[in-house]
C-alpha positions in Angstrom: -1.7 33.9 -12.4 -0.3 34.2 -9.0 2.8 33.6 -7.8 3.4 30.4 -6.0 3.7 30.5 -2.2 6.7 28.1 -1.9 9.6 28.2 0.8 13.1 28.5 0.3 15.4 25.9 1.5 15.8 27.5 5.3 12.9 26.4 5.5 12.4 24.3 8.7 9.7 22.4 7.6 11.8 20.6 5.2 14.7 19.8 8.0 14.3 16.7 8.8 16.5 15.6 12.6 18.8 12.7 11.7 18.0 11.3 15.2 13.9 11.4 14.5 14.4 9.6 10.8 16.4 6.9 9.7 17.8 6.7 6.6 15.3 3.4 5.5 12.2 6.1 6.7 13.0 8.4 3.7 11.6 8.9 0.2 11.8 11.1 -2.5 8.8 13.3 -3.9 8.3 15.6 -6.3 7.3 19.2 -5.1 7.1 22.8 -6.3 9.7 24.8 -4.5 11.2 28.2 -6.0 15.2 28.0 -6.0 16.4 29.7 -9.3 19.9 29.2 -8.5 19.2 25.2 -9.6 20.1 23.7 -12.5 17.1 21.2 -13.2 17.3 17.6 -11.6 15.6 14.6 -13.3 12.3 13.8 -12.7 9.9 10.9 -12.0 9.6 8.0 -14.8 6.2 8.4 -17.1 4.0 5.3 -16.0 4.3 3.3 -18.8 1.7 0.5 -19.5 1.5 -2.0 -22.5 -2.1 -1.2 -23.6 -1.3 2.7 -24.7 -4.4 4.4 -23.4 -6.5 6.8 -25.5 -5.3 10.0 -26.0 -8.5 13.2 -26.9 -7.4 16.8 -27.3 -9.7 18.8 -26.2 -9.1 21.3 -29.0 -10.5 18.3 -31.0 -13.7 18.5 -29.7 -15.6 21.5 -31.1 -18.6 20.8 -28.4 -15.8 20.6 -25.7 -14.3 23.6 -26.5 -16.6 26.1 -26.2 -18.4 25.2 -23.8 -14.8 25.6 -21.7 -13.8 28.5 -22.6 -17.2 30.3 -21.9 -15.9 28.7 -18.1 -13.7 29.5 -15.7 -11.6 26.6 -17.2 -8.7 27.4 -19.9 -7.7 24.0 -22.1 -3.6 25.6 -22.5 -2.1 24.3 -19.6 -0.3 28.0 -17.6 2.9 28.3 -17.4 4.6 27.7 -13.9 6.7 30.3 -12.3 9.8 29.3 -10.4 12.3 26.6 -11.4 11.3 23.2 -12.5 10.6 20.2 -9.6 13.4 19.2 -7.3 13.4 16.5 -4.8 12.3 16.8 -1.5 12.6 14.8 2.0 9.7 13.2 2.8 9.8 10.6 5.9 7.6 7.5 5.7 4.4 6.4 7.7 6.9 5.2 11.0 5.9 5.3 15.0 7.6 7.7 17.3 8.5 8.2 20.8 7.0 5.6 23.0 5.2 4.0 20.4 9.0 2.7 19.1 9.2 0.4 21.8 6.0 -1.1 22.0 5.7 -4.7 21.4 3.0 -6.7 22.9 -0.9 -6.1 21.7 -1.5 -5.0 24.8 1.5 -2.2 24.6 0.1 -0.8 21.4 -3.8 -0.7 22.9 -2.5 1.3 25.9 -0.9 3.8 23.8 -3.8 5.2 22.8 -6.0 4.1 25.7 -3.5 5.1 28.0 -3.1 5.5 32.3 -4.7 8.9 32.7 -7.6 7.6 30.5 -8.2 4.7 32.2 -7.9 6.5 35.9 -10.5 8.9 34.7 -12.5 6.5 33.7 -12.1 4.5 36.7 -12.5 8.2 39.1 -15.8 9.3 37.4 -16.9 5.7 37.6 -16.5 5.1 41.5 -18.3 8.5 42.1 -21.5 7.4 39.8 -21.1 4.0 42.1 -21.3 5.5 45.3 -24.3 7.6 44.3 -25.9 3.8 43.5 -24.6 2.0 46.4 -28.1 2.8 48.9 -30.1 1.4 46.3 -28.4 -2.5 47.2 -28.6 -4.2 50.5 -25.4 -5.7 50.5 -22.5 -3.8 50.3 -20.5 -6.4 48.3 -23.1 -6.1 45.1 -22.0 -2.2 44.3 -18.6 -2.5 45.5 -16.0 0.3 43.6 -14.0 -0.4 41.1 -10.5 0.7 40.5 -8.0 0.4 37.1 -7.7 -3.4 37.0 -10.8 -3.9 37.1 -11.8 -0.9 34.3 -8.9 -2.8 31.9 -10.5 -6.1 32.5 -14.5 -4.7 31.1 -12.4 -3.0 28.1 -11.0 -6.7 27.8 -14.2 -8.1 27.7 -15.4 -5.8 25.1 -12.8 -6.1 22.9 -12.6 -10.2 23.1 -16.8 -9.5 22.7 -15.4 -8.4 19.1 -13.3 -10.8 18.4 -15.9 -13.8 18.5 -18.3 -10.7 16.6 -20.8 -10.5 19.3 -20.8 -7.4 19.4 -25.0 -7.0 18.8 -25.6 -10.4 20.2 -26.3 -10.9 24.0 -23.6 -10.7 26.2 -24.7 -13.3 28.4 -23.4 -16.1 25.9 -20.1 -14.9 26.4 -20.3 -16.2 30.7 -22.2 -19.4 30.1 -20.0 -21.9 31.4 -22.5 -24.3 32.0 -23.4 -25.1 28.4 -20.1 -24.8 27.1 -20.6 -22.2 25.3 -19.2 -19.1 26.7 -15.8 -17.9 26.3 -13.5 -19.5 28.8 -11.5 -16.4 29.5 -14.5 -13.9 30.0 -16.3 -15.9 32.6 -13.1 -16.7 35.0 -11.8 -12.9 34.4 -15.4 -11.8 35.9 -19.3 -12.5 36.7 -22.0 -11.7 34.4 -23.8 -9.6 37.3 -20.6 -7.5 38.1 -19.8 -6.6 34.2 -23.7 -5.3 34.1 -23.2 -3.3 37.0 -20.5 -2.2 35.7 -21.8 -1.0 32.3 -24.5 0.7 33.7 -22.4 3.0 35.8 -19.3 3.5 33.9 -19.3 7.3 33.7 -16.8 9.5 31.3 -16.7 12.8 34.2 -17.8 13.8 36.9 -21.2 13.0 37.6 -21.5 15.8 40.6 -21.0 18.6 37.5 -22.2 16.7 34.4 -25.6 19.1 34.4 -23.9 21.8 34.7 -20.9 21.4 31.9 -23.4 20.2 29.4 -25.7 23.4 29.3 -22.1 24.9 28.3 -21.5 22.4 26.2 -23.0 19.2 24.7 -20.0 17.0 24.3 -18.7 17.7 28.1 -20.0 13.9 29.2 -16.7 12.7 26.9 -15.1 15.6 26.1 -11.8 14.9 28.5 -11.7 11.2 27.2 -12.1 12.9 23.3 -9.5 15.0 23.6 -6.8 12.9 25.0 -7.4 9.8 22.9 -7.3 12.6 19.6 -4.0 14.0 21.3 -2.4 10.0 21.8 -3.4 9.5 17.8 -1.3 12.7 16.7 1.4 12.1 19.3 2.9 8.4 18.4 2.8 8.5 15.2 4.6 10.5 11.8 2.1 10.2 8.7 3.4 9.6 5.3 3.4 11.4 2.1 -0.3 10.8 1.2 -3.3 11.2 3.9 -7.4 10.5 2.6 -10.1 12.5 4.7 -13.3 10.8 4.4 -16.3 10.4 6.6 -17.5 7.9 9.3 -20.7 7.2 9.6 -22.2 5.6 13.6 -25.6 4.5 13.8 -27.6 5.6 16.7 -31.2 5.6 17.8 -30.9 7.0 21.6 -31.7 10.4 23.0 -28.9 12.9 21.8 -29.1 16.8 21.1 -26.5 16.2 17.9 -27.8 13.3 16.9 -27.9 13.6 13.0 -30.1 12.1 10.2 -27.7 10.6 8.1 -30.0 8.2 5.2 -26.8 6.5 4.4 -26.1 5.0 7.5 -27.6 1.9 9.1 -30.8 2.7 11.0 -30.5 6.1 9.2 -30.1 8.2 12.6 -26.7 8.7 14.1 -23.3 10.6 14.5 -21.2 11.6 12.0 -17.6 11.6 12.6 -15.0 12.8 10.5 -11.2 10.9 9.8 -7.7 11.8 8.4 -6.4 8.3 7.9 -2.7 7.5 6.5 -2.7 6.0 3.2 0.4 3.7 3.6 -1.3 2.2 7.0 -5.1 2.8 7.7 -3.3 4.8 10.8 -6.1 7.6 11.6 -4.0 10.5 12.9 -6.5 12.5 13.6 -10.6 12.5 13.8 -13.2 14.6 14.4 -17.2 13.9 15.8 -19.8 16.7 14.3 -21.8 18.3 16.8 -23.9 20.8 15.3 -25.4 24.2 17.5 -23.0 23.5 20.0 -22.4 25.9 22.8 -19.4 28.6 22.7 -16.2 28.3 23.0 -17.0 24.7 21.3 -19.1 26.0 18.7 -17.4 25.2 14.9 -18.8 25.6 11.8 -19.1 22.2 9.7 -19.0 23.9 5.9 -16.5 21.9 3.9 -14.0 23.8 3.8 -14.1 25.0 7.0 -13.8 21.0 8.0 -10.9 20.4 5.9 -8.9 23.1 6.9 -9.3 21.9 10.7 -8.2 18.1 10.1 -5.4 19.1 7.6 -4.1 21.5 10.2 -1.3 19.3 11.9 -0.2 18.6 8.4 -0.5 21.7 6.6 3.0 23.4 5.9 4.2 19.7 5.4 4.2 19.2 1.4 1.7 16.4 2.2 -0.9 14.9 -0.2 -4.7 14.9 0.9 -7.0 13.0 -1.1 -10.5 13.6 -0.7 -13.9 13.0 -1.3 -16.6 14.4 -3.3 -18.2 15.9 -0.6 -15.0 18.2 0.1 -13.5 18.9 -3.0 -13.6 22.2 -4.5 -11.7 25.0 -6.3 -11.9 27.5 -2.7 -10.6 24.5 -0.5 -7.7 23.7 -2.9 -6.0 27.3 -3.1 -6.3 27.3 0.6 -4.3 23.8 0.9 -2.6 24.8 -2.0 -1.3 28.1 -0.1 -0.2 26.6 3.2 2.0 23.8 0.9 -0.9 20.8 0.5 -1.2 19.0 -2.1 -5.3 18.1 -2.8 -6.4 15.5 -5.5 -10.0 15.5 -4.9 -13.2 13.7 -6.8 -15.8 16.0 -8.3 -19.2 15.6 -8.2 -21.3 15.9 -11.6 -23.6 18.2 -10.0 -20.9 20.9 -9.6 -21.4 24.2 -11.5 -18.0 24.5 -12.1 -17.5 21.6 -14.0 -18.7 22.1 -18.3 -20.9 19.7 -19.6 -18.6 17.5 -22.1 -16.6 16.7 -19.1 -19.4 14.9 -17.1 -20.7 13.0 -20.7 -19.4 9.8 -21.9 -20.8 9.9 -24.6 -18.9 9.2 -28.1 -15.6 8.7 -25.7 -13.9 5.3 -25.8 -12.6 3.8 -22.2 -9.3 5.4 -20.6 -10.1 9.0 -22.4 -9.3 11.7 -21.0 -10.1 15.4 -21.0 -7.8 18.2 -19.1 -8.4 21.9 -17.9 -6.8 24.8 -15.9 -7.4 26.8 -13.6 -4.3 28.4 -12.1 -2.7 25.9 -10.1 -5.7 23.8 -10.4 -6.4 20.9 -12.9 -9.3 19.5 -14.2 -9.4 15.8 -15.3 -12.2 13.7 -16.8 -11.7 10.6 -17.2 -13.6 7.7 -18.6 -13.4 3.9 -17.0 -13.7 0.5 -18.4 -16.9 0.4 -17.0 -18.2 3.6 -19.4 -18.6 5.9 -16.2 -17.1 9.5 -15.7 -14.7 10.2 -12.9 -14.0 13.8 -12.7 -11.4 14.7 -10.3 -9.8 18.1 -9.2 -5.8 18.2 -8.5 -3.5 20.9 -7.4 -0.8 18.1 -7.7 1.5 18.1 -10.5 4.6 16.1 -11.3 6.3 17.2 -14.2 9.4 15.0 -16.0 12.4 16.9 -17.2 14.1 14.3 -19.0 11.7 13.8 -22.0 13.5 10.1 -22.9 11.7 10.9 -26.5 8.3 11.4 -25.4 6.2 14.7 -26.4 5.3 17.1 -24.3 1.4 15.1 -25.3 2.6 11.7 -23.9 4.3 13.5 -20.8 0.7 15.2 -20.4 -1.4 11.8 -20.7 0.7 10.0 -18.3 0.8 12.5 -15.6 -3.0 12.7 -16.0 -3.3 8.5 -15.5 -0.9 8.8 -12.7 -3.3 11.3 -10.7 -6.5 9.2 -11.8 -4.7 5.8 -10.6 -3.2 7.4 -7.3 -6.8 8.3 -6.4 -8.6 5.1 -7.3 -5.9 3.2 -5.3 -5.8 6.0 -2.3 -9.5 6.0 -2.1 -9.4 2.7 -1.3 -8.0 3.5 2.2 -11.3 4.7 3.9 -13.4 1.5 2.6 -10.8 -0.7 4.0 -11.1 1.0 7.2 -14.4 0.4 7.6 -14.1 -3.3 6.9 -11.6 -3.4 9.7 -14.0 -1.6 11.5 -17.3 -3.5 11.5 -15.4 -7.2 11.1 -14.4 -6.9 14.7 -16.6 -4.2 15.9 -16.8 -3.6 20.3 -20.0 -1.8 20.0 -22.6 -2.7 22.4 -26.6 -1.8 22.1 -26.3 1.1 24.5 -29.2 4.3 24.3 -26.4 6.2 26.4 -24.3 8.2 24.0 -21.3 8.8 26.0 -20.8 5.1 26.1 -21.6 4.5 22.3 -18.8 7.7 21.5 -16.6 5.6 23.8 -17.0 2.5 21.9 -16.4 4.3 18.7 -13.1 5.8 20.3 -11.8 2.1 21.5 -12.5 0.6 17.5 -10.4 3.3 16.0 -7.8 2.9 19.1 -7.7 -1.1 18.3 -7.1 -0.2 14.4 -4.5 2.5 15.4 -2.9 -0.2 17.5 -2.8 -2.7 14.8 -0.7 -0.4 12.4 2.3 0.3 15.2 1.7 -3.7 15.9 2.3 -4.2 12.6 5.2 -1.2 11.8 7.1 -2.6 15.1 7.0 -6.3 13.5 7.8 -5.5 10.0 9.5 -9.4 9.1 6.3 -11.2 10.5 3.5 -13.0 8.3 0.6 -10.8 8.3 -2.0 -13.0 6.8 -5.1 -13.3 8.4 -3.9 -12.4 12.0 -5.4 -9.6 13.1 -7.8 -11.8 14.9 -4.9 -13.2 16.4 -3.9 -9.7 17.7 -7.4 -8.7 19.1 -7.5 -12.1 20.7 -3.8 -11.8 22.3 -4.8 -8.0 23.3 -7.6 -8.7 25.0 -6.2 -11.1 26.9 -3.4 -9.5 28.3 -6.2 -6.5 30.1 -7.8 -9.8 31.2 -5.2 -11.6 32.7 -4.6 -9.0 36.0 -8.3 -9.1 36.8 -8.1 -13.5 36.5 -4.7 -13.1 38.7 -6.4 -11.0 41.4 -9.7 -13.1 41.4 -7.5 -16.2 41.9 -6.8 -15.2 45.7 -10.3 -14.9 46.3 -10.7 -17.3 49.3 -14.6 -17.4 48.6 -14.6 -18.4 44.9 -14.7 -22.3 44.5 -11.8 -24.6 44.1 -12.5 -25.9 41.0 -13.0 -22.4 39.4 -9.5 -21.4 41.1 -8.3 -24.4 39.3 -9.6 -23.3 35.9 -7.9 -19.6 36.2 -4.8 -21.0 37.4 -5.0 -23.5 34.2 -5.6 -20.2 32.5 -3.0 -18.2 33.5 -0.3 -21.2 33.1 0.6 -21.7 36.6 1.5 -24.5 38.8 -0.4 -25.6 42.1 2.6 -24.0 44.2 2.0 -20.8 42.9 -0.7 -20.1 43.9 -2.0 -22.4 46.7 -0.8 -22.0 49.8 -1.0 -25.0 52.1 0.2 -24.5 55.8 2.5 -26.7 57.6 1.2 -28.6 60.4 2.0 -30.4 63.0 2.2 -33.7 62.5 -0.2 -35.0 65.1 0.0 -39.1 65.3 -2.9 -41.1 66.2 -4.9 -37.6 65.7 -8.5 -37.4 64.3 -9.3 -34.9 62.1 -11.5 -34.3 59.0 -9.9 -34.3 55.4 -8.0 -31.6 54.3 -9.9 -31.1 51.1 -13.3 -32.1 52.2 -13.8 -30.4 55.1 -17.6 -30.8 56.7 -18.7 -31.5 53.3 -18.3 -35.3 53.5 -18.4 -35.2 57.2 -15.3 -37.7 57.7 -12.8 -38.2 59.5 -9.3 -40.0 59.6 -6.4 -40.9 61.4 -4.2 -40.9 57.7 -2.0 -37.3 57.4 0.4 -36.4 55.2 3.6 -37.0 56.6 5.6 -34.3 54.8 3.6 -31.1 55.6 0.9 -32.9 58.6 -2.0 -32.0 56.6 -5.3 -34.9 57.4 -7.1 -36.6 54.0 -8.9 -39.4 53.6 -7.6 -42.9 51.7 -5.1 -42.6 49.3 -6.8 -45.0 46.9 -10.0 -42.6 47.1 -10.7 -40.5 43.8 -10.9 -37.4 45.6 -7.5 -37.8 47.2 -5.3 -34.9 45.7 -1.8 -33.4 45.8 -1.7 -30.9 48.4 2.3 -30.6 49.1 5.5 -29.8 47.6 8.1 -32.6 46.6 7.8 -35.6 48.7 10.7 -36.7 51.7 12.3 -40.0 50.9 14.2 -41.8 53.6 15.7 -44.8 53.4 14.9 -45.3 49.4 11.3 -45.5 50.2 8.6 -43.1 50.2 6.4 -42.0 53.6 2.4 -41.5 54.1 2.3 -38.5 51.2 -0.5 -36.6 49.8 -0.7 -38.1 46.3 1.4 -35.5 43.8 1.7 -37.6 41.0 -0.5 -40.5 39.7 1.4 -42.0 37.7 5.2 -42.2 39.7 3.3 -43.3 42.6 1.1 -46.9 43.0 -2.3 -46.8 44.4 -1.9 -49.9 46.9 -0.8 -49.7 50.6 2.1 -52.2 51.2 3.7 -53.0 55.1 7.5 -52.8 55.7 9.6 -55.8 55.7 9.2 -58.7 58.2 10.2 -57.1 62.0 9.3 -53.7 61.2 5.6 -54.6 62.6 4.7 -51.2 64.3 6.1 -49.4 61.8 3.3 -47.0 59.8 2.1 -47.6 56.0 3.6 -46.1 53.5 3.3 -45.1 50.1 5.4 -47.1 47.9 7.0 -46.1 43.7 6.0 -48.5 41.3 9.5 -50.3 40.8 9.2 -51.0 44.9 5.9 -52.3 44.5 7.4 -54.6 42.0 10.6 -55.5 44.0 8.8 -56.2 46.9 6.7 -58.7 45.1 9.0 -60.3 43.7 10.5 -61.1 46.9 
């Protein structure tokens, strides 16, 4: 048997810096490291359950014994070289770098869709808009965009995902007349502008797009794609166990690397490979399949090559990877084992290396396990409660150095059941990621494949942002709050654009007031009232009505000089700041608070006939009536 390729205590991969990992972020696991001078440390306790699992010796099954001995497997477990297992420090799943200080949902998402990503989208979109401007008669219909507007566009897409309106008509979100729209959406941007931006959004330079595509099929979005992957790896340190699986995305438009996917909705689309942290569902690495691409981007998509590329960031760090039937093979497990990476993978029954006795459940009770060995690889056949056979290959072996009165057979049975339970528990991680992905999907119906790829990146970034937010807020209640997280994240992206739109002088006053309510602003914070000269006796139009009613009046605000119609008219609204008071009485002013001032006119006391009419407080009016 080949000597195990492990490292000594001086290996830099085992030295975790104290400033990077706090004490609570460390957990200890059993790993095999050659250390002949060290005594055997205590091992991990055997899994105990009330109902003992049924043990079946493979040597006692005649038909299985002969079948296994004629294959590459052996019923006798090989002796392991080197010392027994000792504990190796493993960091827990934690955010690192700037991710540790990200608190709000918008800050968490901005780690992945960062300023560089937004700047590239803005630059290339403006280049596209410039080519479309000659097709519009009015310049304002094809204005250039900026980072604030692009961020607001992403916020609208995320908001559509929270109401599960991804594939529906987007006009429902902008409908303000019938009351069925989302107010935060139509207060931020018009539907005309939204459709214009979606049509013209680009992720590469339109001037060189054709030449770049001839050299790379993924060129129209490669810069954004690689930047997002880099950010996903930069701000998170994965835990001990990872999971590698596939993701199938539906797409029916024209694309050179679109594939036939029988298991996907629509039967056509893109295939992604995801490397997910099993503890937090964080996507630490991803890859889109682009078969027959041009060099140097022409990659092999054989299962072994894909698995080695996807696990490259974690190789040599004593991680454990959970694989599906697509990737699991003896060759791959050996390669990962040589790079100090453990594997637990499910095997398809049609695999030619599997003995037939392991694929049949006939005559075997539930929870029965059979095992065989080949070098450092273990083959386990487990019968579930539903009388289904689960085949696993694993290079992860955890010995218990303390027998605690248990026989070797009991220890072996407990180790096998531990691997089965670990695989079943960790294999649900990808399933949870897919449920999370589809629940609040931002994907819109489109025929542009770069836009479809970007929608998927947005979904994955939202999942990673949610994981970072949970790790930074461990004490918050996590029951059904992801939708609230998505809404808050979308609102943070919408508010800057809504605030800028409120400064537009051409929008109706009622719309401006609704935007102020959405932003939580007071009137004096956004409505500037110019200080006018108090023209006593002069006539003018109402400050609010203008030429709408074409009515002139002599009444003006004593404080700011604005002309307005009668105060008892319902059209009179607040205009100026806190009212000046003299002699305990309030002069003629704009209505600031109708609950404070009464809607009647009063004349000063006798002897002051030439004095102007005044606006009195309720208590003063009552006192005057009593006199």
